[in-house]
C-alpha positions as CSV (number, residue, x, y, z in Angstrom):
1,M,2.2,6.3,-29.1
2,A,-0.5,3.8,-30.2
3,E,-1.2,1.5,-27.3
4,A,-2.8,3.0,-24.3
5,K,-0.5,3.5,-21.3
6,V,-1.3,3.6,-17.6
7,V,0.5,5.9,-15.2
8,T,0.2,4.7,-11.5
9,L,0.4,7.0,-8.5
10,G,0.0,6.0,-4.9
11,C,-0.6,2.6,-3.2
12,R,-0.1,-1.0,-3.9
13,L,-3.8,-1.4,-4.5
14,N,-3.5,1.1,-7.3
15,T,-0.6,-1.0,-8.7
16,Y,-2.9,-4.0,-8.9
17,E,-5.8,-2.0,-10.3
18,S,-3.6,-0.5,-13.0
19,E,-2.9,-4.0,-14.3
20,V,-6.7,-4.5,-14.6
21,I,-7.1,-1.2,-16.3
22,R,-4.2,-2.0,-18.7
23,D,-6.0,-5.3,-19.6
24,H,-9.3,-3.6,-20.2
25,A,-7.7,-0.9,-22.4
26,Q,-5.9,-3.5,-24.5
27,Q,-9.0,-5.6,-24.9
28,A,-11.0,-2.5,-25.9
29,G,-8.4,-1.6,-28.5
30,L,-7.9,1.8,-26.9
31,E,-5.1,3.7,-28.6
32,D,-3.2,7.0,-28.1
33,T,-4.5,7.4,-24.6
34,L,-2.8,8.0,-21.2
35,I,-4.7,6.8,-18.2
36,V,-3.6,8.4,-14.9
37,N,-4.5,6.3,-11.8
38,T,-4.4,9.0,-9.0
39,C,-3.9,9.0,-5.3
40,A,-5.6,11.2,-2.7
41,V,-4.0,10.2,0.6
42,T,-2.6,13.7,1.1
43,N,-3.0,17.2,-0.4
44,E,0.5,16.7,-1.7
45,A,-0.6,13.5,-3.5
46,E,-3.3,15.4,-5.3
47,R,-0.9,18.2,-6.2
48,Q,1.5,15.6,-7.7
49,A,-1.4,14.1,-9.7
50,R,-2.2,17.4,-11.3
51,Q,1.5,18.1,-11.9
52,T,1.9,14.7,-13.5
53,I,-1.1,15.3,-15.8
54,R,0.3,18.6,-17.0
55,R,3.7,17.0,-17.7
56,L,2.1,14.2,-19.6
57,R,0.2,16.7,-21.8
58,R,3.4,18.6,-22.6
59,E,5.2,15.4,-23.5
60,N,2.2,14.0,-25.4
61,P,0.3,16.8,-27.0
62,E,-1.8,14.6,-29.3
63,A,-2.8,11.9,-26.8
64,K,-6.1,11.7,-24.9
65,I,-5.7,11.8,-21.1
66,V,-8.1,9.9,-18.9
67,V,-7.9,10.5,-15.1
68,T,-9.2,8.0,-12.6
69,G,-8.3,6.8,-9.0
70,C,-9.1,8.3,-5.6
71,A,-8.4,11.9,-6.4
72,A,-10.7,11.8,-9.4
73,Q,-13.4,10.0,-7.4
74,I,-13.3,12.5,-4.6
75,D,-13.1,15.7,-6.7
76,P,-14.0,14.8,-10.3
77,D,-15.0,18.4,-11.2
78,R,-11.6,19.8,-10.4
79,F,-9.9,17.3,-12.7
80,A,-12.6,17.7,-15.4
81,A,-11.9,21.4,-15.4
82,M,-8.2,20.9,-16.3
83,D,-7.5,21.8,-19.9
84,E,-5.2,18.8,-20.2
85,V,-7.9,16.3,-19.2
86,D,-10.2,14.7,-21.8
87,R,-12.1,12.3,-19.5
88,V,-12.6,11.5,-15.8
89,I,-13.9,8.1,-14.6
90,G,-14.5,6.9,-11.0
91,N,-13.0,4.1,-8.9
92,K,-15.9,1.8,-9.7
93,E,-15.9,2.6,-13.4
94,K,-12.1,2.1,-13.8
95,M,-12.6,-1.6,-13.0
96,E,-15.3,-2.0,-15.7
97,A,-14.2,-3.0,-19.2
98,Q,-16.8,-0.9,-21.0
99,S,-15.4,2.3,-19.5
100,F,-12.4,2.0,-21.9
101,L,-14.2,1.3,-25.1
102,P,-13.0,3.9,-27.7
103,E,-16.6,5.0,-28.4
104,E,-17.1,5.9,-24.7
105,H,-16.8,9.7,-24.8
106,E,-18.9,10.9,-21.7
107,P,-16.5,13.4,-20.1
108,V,-17.2,12.6,-16.5
109,V,-18.4,9.1,-15.3
110,V,-18.2,9.0,-11.5
111,S,-20.9,7.2,-9.5
112,D,-21.5,7.2,-5.7
113,I,-18.8,4.9,-4.4
114,M,-20.6,4.6,-1.0
115,Q,-23.4,2.6,-2.8
116,V,-21.0,-0.1,-4.1
117,K,-21.6,-3.4,-2.2
118,E,-19.3,-5.8,-3.9
119,T,-15.7,-6.0,-5.3
120,A,-15.5,-7.6,-8.7
121,H,-13.1,-10.4,-9.3
122,H,-10.5,-9.7,-12.0
123,L,-8.1,-12.4,-13.1
124,I,-4.7,-10.9,-14.3
125,G,-1.8,-12.9,-15.5
126,G,1.2,-10.7,-14.6
127,F,2.7,-7.3,-13.7
128,G,4.8,-5.8,-16.4
129,G,8.4,-5.3,-15.4
130,R,7.9,-6.4,-11.8
131,A,9.2,-9.5,-10.0
132,R,6.6,-9.2,-7.2
133,A,2.8,-9.4,-7.7
134,F,0.1,-7.4,-5.9
135,V,-3.3,-9.0,-5.4
136,Q,-6.4,-7.2,-4.2
137,V,-8.2,-9.1,-1.4
138,Q,-10.3,-6.2,0.0
139,Q,-11.7,-2.8,-0.9
140,G,-12.9,0.2,1.1
141,C,-13.1,1.1,4.8
142,D,-15.9,1.3,7.3
143,H,-13.9,3.4,9.8
144,R,-13.7,7.2,9.9
145,C,-10.3,8.3,11.1
146,T,-10.5,12.1,11.5
147,F,-7.6,12.8,9.2
148,C,-8.5,10.4,6.3
149,I,-10.5,11.1,3.1
150,I,-9.9,7.6,1.6
151,P,-13.2,6.0,2.6
152,F,-14.9,8.6,0.4
153,G,-12.7,7.5,-2.5
154,R,-13.0,3.8,-2.0
155,G,-16.4,3.2,-0.4
156,P,-17.4,0.7,2.3
157,N,-15.5,-2.5,3.3
158,R,-15.8,-5.2,0.7
159,S,-13.9,-8.5,0.6
160,L,-13.1,-10.9,-2.2
161,P,-14.1,-14.6,-1.4
162,I,-11.2,-16.8,-0.5
163,G,-11.6,-18.9,-3.6
164,A,-11.3,-15.9,-5.9
165,V,-8.1,-14.8,-4.2
166,A,-6.6,-18.3,-4.5
167,E,-7.5,-18.5,-8.2
168,Q,-5.8,-15.2,-8.9
169,I,-2.6,-16.2,-7.0
170,S,-2.6,-19.7,-8.6
171,T,-2.6,-18.0,-12.0
172,L,0.3,-15.7,-11.0
173,V,2.4,-18.6,-9.5
174,N,1.8,-20.6,-12.7
175,N,3.1,-17.6,-14.6
176,G,6.3,-17.7,-12.6
177,F,5.7,-15.3,-9.7
178,K,7.3,-16.4,-6.5
179,E,6.2,-13.6,-4.2
180,V,2.8,-12.0,-3.8
181,V,1.6,-9.0,-1.7
182,L,-2.0,-9.1,-0.5
183,S,-3.3,-5.5,-0.9
184,G,-6.4,-3.5,0.1
185,V,-7.5,-0.4,1.9
186,D,-8.1,-2.1,5.3
187,I,-7.1,-5.7,4.9
188,A,-7.1,-6.4,8.6
189,S,-11.0,-6.1,8.3
190,Y,-11.1,-8.7,5.6
191,G,-14.1,-11.0,5.7
192,Q,-16.5,-9.0,7.9
193,D,-18.9,-8.7,5.0
194,L,-18.6,-12.3,3.8
195,P,-20.8,-15.3,4.9
196,G,-19.3,-16.7,8.1
197,K,-17.1,-13.6,8.5
198,P,-13.8,-15.4,7.9
199,P,-11.0,-13.3,9.4
200,L,-7.7,-12.4,7.7
201,G,-5.8,-15.2,9.4
202,Q,-8.2,-17.8,8.2
203,M,-8.1,-16.5,4.7
204,V,-4.3,-16.4,4.6
205,R,-4.0,-20.0,6.0
206,R,-6.5,-21.4,3.5
207,L,-4.8,-19.4,0.7
208,L,-1.4,-20.9,1.5
209,N,-2.9,-24.4,1.7
210,S,-4.6,-23.9,-1.6
211,V,-1.5,-22.6,-3.5
212,P,1.4,-24.7,-2.2
213,G,3.6,-23.4,-5.1
214,L,3.6,-19.9,-3.7
215,E,7.0,-19.3,-2.1
216,R,6.6,-16.0,-0.3
217,L,3.6,-14.0,0.9
218,R,3.5,-10.5,2.2
219,L,0.7,-8.2,3.4
220,S,0.2,-4.5,3.0
221,S,-0.6,-2.2,5.9
222,L,-2.4,-3.7,8.8
223,D,-4.6,-2.0,11.4
224,P,-3.2,-2.9,14.8
225,A,-6.7,-3.0,16.3
226,A,-7.9,-5.8,14.0
227,I,-5.2,-8.5,14.0
228,D,-6.9,-11.8,14.8
229,P,-5.5,-14.7,16.8
230,E,-5.4,-17.0,13.8
231,F,-3.1,-14.6,12.0
232,M,-0.8,-14.5,15.1
233,A,-0.7,-18.3,15.0
234,L,0.1,-18.2,11.3
235,L,3.0,-15.8,11.9
236,A,4.5,-18.3,14.3
237,D,4.2,-21.4,12.2
238,E,4.1,-20.5,8.5
239,P,7.6,-19.8,7.0
240,R,6.1,-18.7,3.7
241,L,4.5,-15.7,5.5
242,M,7.4,-13.2,5.5
243,P,8.6,-11.8,8.8
244,H,7.9,-8.2,7.9
245,I,4.7,-6.6,9.3
246,H,3.7,-3.1,8.2
247,L,1.3,-1.4,10.7
248,S,-1.0,1.5,10.2
249,L,0.1,3.0,13.4
250,Q,-0.1,6.8,12.7
251,A,0.7,8.0,16.2
252,G,2.0,6.8,19.6
253,D,0.4,9.1,22.1
254,D,-3.1,8.1,23.5
255,M,-4.6,11.6,23.2
256,V,-3.4,12.0,19.6
257,L,-4.7,8.5,18.8
258,K,-8.1,9.4,20.4
259,R,-8.4,12.6,18.4
260,M,-7.4,10.7,15.2
261,K,-10.3,8.3,16.1
262,R,-7.9,5.4,15.9
263,R,-9.0,2.1,17.5
264,H,-5.8,1.2,19.3
265,S,-4.0,2.7,22.3
266,R,-0.3,3.2,22.8
267,G,-0.1,0.3,25.2
268,Q,-2.0,-2.0,22.9
269,V,0.4,-1.5,20.0
270,I,3.4,-2.0,22.2
271,E,1.9,-5.3,23.5
272,L,1.1,-6.3,19.9
273,C,4.7,-5.9,18.8
274,D,5.9,-7.8,21.8
275,A,3.4,-10.6,21.1
276,M,4.5,-10.8,17.5
277,R,8.1,-11.0,18.5
278,Q,7.3,-13.9,20.8
279,A,5.5,-15.6,18.0
280,R,8.3,-14.9,15.4
281,P,11.5,-13.7,17.0
282,D,13.0,-12.4,13.8
283,V,10.0,-10.3,12.8
284,V,10.6,-6.6,11.8
285,F,8.0,-3.8,11.8
286,G,7.3,-1.0,9.4
287,A,4.7,1.7,10.2
288,D,2.8,4.7,8.7
289,L,3.3,7.7,10.9
290,I,1.9,11.2,11.0
291,A,3.9,14.0,12.6
292,G,2.3,17.2,13.8
293,F,-1.3,16.2,14.0
294,P,-3.6,19.0,15.2
295,T,-3.3,19.8,18.9
296,E,-0.2,17.7,19.3
297,T,2.0,19.2,22.0
298,D,5.8,18.7,22.4
299,E,5.0,16.3,25.2
300,M,2.6,14.2,23.0
301,F,5.1,14.1,20.2
302,D,7.9,13.0,22.6
303,N,5.6,10.3,24.0
304,G,4.9,9.1,20.5
305,L,8.5,8.9,19.6
306,A,9.2,6.9,22.7
307,C,6.4,4.5,21.7
308,F,8.0,4.0,18.2
309,E,11.2,3.1,20.0
310,E,9.4,0.7,22.4
311,C,7.7,-1.0,19.4
312,G,11.1,-1.4,17.8
313,L,10.1,0.0,14.4
314,T,12.6,-0.7,11.6
315,F,10.9,0.8,8.5
316,T,9.1,4.2,8.9
317,H,6.8,5.8,6.4
318,V,6.5,9.4,7.7
319,F,4.1,12.1,6.7
320,P,3.9,15.6,8.1
321,Y,0.2,16.2,8.8
322,S,-1.6,17.6,5.8
323,P,-5.2,18.9,6.3
324,R,-7.8,17.3,4.0
325,P,-10.9,19.5,3.4
326,G,-14.0,17.6,4.4
327,T,-12.3,15.7,7.3
328,P,-12.9,16.5,11.0
329,A,-9.2,17.0,11.7
330,A,-9.1,19.9,9.1
331,S,-11.2,22.0,11.6
332,M,-9.0,21.2,14.6
333,P,-6.4,23.7,15.8
334,E,-3.3,23.2,13.6
335,V,0.3,22.8,14.7
336,P,2.4,25.4,12.8
337,K,3.7,24.1,9.5
338,A,7.3,24.6,10.4
339,V,6.8,22.6,13.6
340,R,5.1,19.8,11.6
341,K,8.1,19.6,9.2
342,E,10.6,19.7,12.1
343,R,8.8,16.8,13.9
344,A,8.6,14.8,10.7
345,A,12.3,15.2,10.3
346,K,12.9,14.0,13.8
347,V,10.8,10.8,13.2
348,R,12.6,10.2,9.9
349,E,16.0,10.6,11.7
350,F,14.8,8.0,14.2
351,G,13.7,5.8,11.3
352,D,17.0,6.2,9.5
353,K,19.0,5.2,12.6
354,A,16.7,2.2,13.3
355,L,17.0,0.9,9.7
356,N,20.8,1.5,9.7
357,S,21.1,-0.5,12.9
358,F,19.0,-3.4,11.5
359,L,20.9,-3.5,8.2
360,H,24.3,-3.7,10.0
361,S,22.9,-6.5,12.2
362,C,22.4,-8.5,9.0
363,I,26.0,-8.4,7.9
364,G,27.4,-12.0,7.9
365,D,23.9,-13.5,7.5
366,T,22.7,-15.5,4.5
367,A,19.5,-14.0,3.1
368,K,16.9,-15.3,0.7
369,V,16.6,-12.6,-2.0
370,L,13.9,-12.0,-4.5
371,V,15.9,-10.6,-7.5
372,E,14.4,-7.5,-9.1
373,Q,15.7,-5.2,-11.7
374,Q,19.4,-4.4,-12.1
375,S,20.5,-7.1,-9.6
376,K,18.7,-5.4,-6.8
377,G,16.1,-7.1,-4.6
378,H,14.6,-7.5,-1.1
379,T,15.3,-10.1,1.6
380,E,12.7,-11.9,3.7
381,H,12.6,-8.9,6.0
382,Y,12.1,-6.6,3.1
383,A,15.5,-5.1,3.5
384,P,16.8,-3.7,0.2
385,I,19.9,-5.5,-1.1
386,R,22.2,-5.0,-4.1
387,L,23.8,-8.1,-5.5
388,L,27.5,-7.9,-6.6
389,T,26.8,-10.7,-9.2
390,P,23.9,-10.6,-11.7
391,A,21.1,-13.1,-11.0
392,P,17.9,-13.9,-13.0
393,E,15.0,-11.5,-12.3
394,G,12.1,-13.1,-10.5
395,E,14.2,-15.8,-8.9
396,I,14.8,-16.3,-5.1
397,I,18.4,-16.9,-4.5
398,S,20.7,-17.2,-1.4
399,A,23.2,-14.3,-0.8
400,K,25.8,-13.7,1.8
401,V,25.4,-10.2,3.3
402,T,28.8,-8.5,3.2
403,A,28.1,-4.9,3.9
404,A,25.5,-2.2,4.4
405,E,25.8,1.1,2.6
406,N,23.4,4.1,2.2
407,G,20.3,2.2,3.5
408,T,21.0,-0.9,1.4
409,L,22.6,-4.3,2.0
410,I,25.3,-5.6,-0.2
411,G,25.2,-9.3,-1.0
412,E,27.4,-11.9,-2.7
413,I,25.9,-15.0,-4.3
């Protein structure tokens, strides 16, 4: 191994940042180095990061290993103490070219992320091996959900100016990308730190007007409490905005939501989903969901499950609650681990049935598919699809949906 390699764990924002890191490492001439961009959303994510680092050392005994990302930012000493790790750099430092110069040998370089006031603009030209591009529009979070450690890994809310976002996406479109995902930690809070406080909807509308060649736009997870009226109008009248909305829902019972310190109620999120369906009748919803939050009773859990059904969720991303040291929820009375796992399994079962029902409803339709690796892809609604005939990667093609098997559509061109 000569050229430095980046191993990405976690979210779509990390995917974007890993491309910036890769560019920096190449420009610096960094060689024989593995850079691990970690996640800290759960204790399990941190455990997997450490496991990945140990595996990489076994497979690459001579390489240097640099660890960065949210887990490294939050607990740098723990990673620095690992025999396998040569260097630890923070989330601010990983976005700076000088951090990857071969002569940089300081073992731990992690600054106070809460003092960072701006998000630097990085222009990248592509995403190796991917048909879909991810673009950072926002960083950090000003909210303090009781279960979440991520603000301490990412710092305060910081937005990229609309012009910088448009410039990045224009570059990607000119390089052949037809679909872009706007990514961040709390993108529904976009613009609150910028002059004039342009909301997310205004940014998206101006972006689409500025880059007419972009064919498909998606957004990463949205906070239900911060979706602005202009975004709702855009959902109704802009066909290039895909009809797939992923909500940072977390729970569906008011007491649980209150103890999580979420900013929406059960009724508000049901109303939001109804309003979005009125604006865009074919819209589908995904959601991040936590099962077995501290103090959650059987009645609260059942109420939450009923809420997910009323919202009409199609895609569910389910976590059994995992306590994070340093968060308020970690000191609340825990639900037994076995009960957490059982509840998570019930939510996943609900999600599997909802997805299966949606996929079967697509049979007979003609879908627009972004072709990805091995003749697989995703439809406008982000339904996974396997094409029976090979098609060029990165192209958007029409396919007749003929079947649904094992959570995937089957399509014929």
